[in-house]
Phi, psi and omega in degrees: 000143173237136178225125184194181175270150184299329181292347177260009188298333181301334179301329189255359187294340180282353179298321183196140176300325178289328176295320176300316178295324178297315179296319177300316179299315180299321183282335186258351187263136174267096185288345179291342181258007183251149174280153175297152177121195186273136178227118181286136176249308176228058182060219180281355179281331181207118177213161182247143173239110180272126186231153171217129185200169172265135178295158186230176178286148177305323183287350182266011183215161176247160171287146178235158175217151180239159177246322187267339186228150163261153177258138163245107181261117187238122181273122175275312177211151182094193178207153178207167170260142172240124175273141182217143169205158181287143172276112183249285176212031178295150177268129180292146173272343170226118184301159182303131176253104185295324181298321181253002175053059174202154167228154181247149185222150168256122177192166174276156182209166174262144182250144170226152182269135177236131185236181182310134178074014174249158179221161171229131172259123183242120184268168180304334179274003180255105170292139183213149181227088181276170172081019180273146182289149177278291176247313176221162180299137180212164182281136177231138169245127189215152171244130172251114175273125177261115187246113182299136175278118183262000000 
């Protein structure tokens, strides 16, 4: 997992050419003029999902993991907690769904707060639970960049 401010994204661009393109997209796009939903950047290899939602209780969500994509979760406005723990050999409570690239898990995790202009890069070995409330439920606008693992 990587957690940082968007102005430091150049440090991580060598991880993957698509990750570099994802950061460029995040820095150059005016999300206030876009509709919520999926936006293709490089076809199915790199796309953005623009979301707006109310944060929820930790008990109302499961940890998720992906196999085909890494997530770059970037907060446009608001704040949330993201729970994270390593995927070691946990058994999923919902088996892997190849069409949507996720499996769900029950496990304990550590939480960190992510706020406006911050991002988290979550790799396939990072179980994660985004969208959790900080103190009380609040509105968050976020972009999740789905970056194909090549």
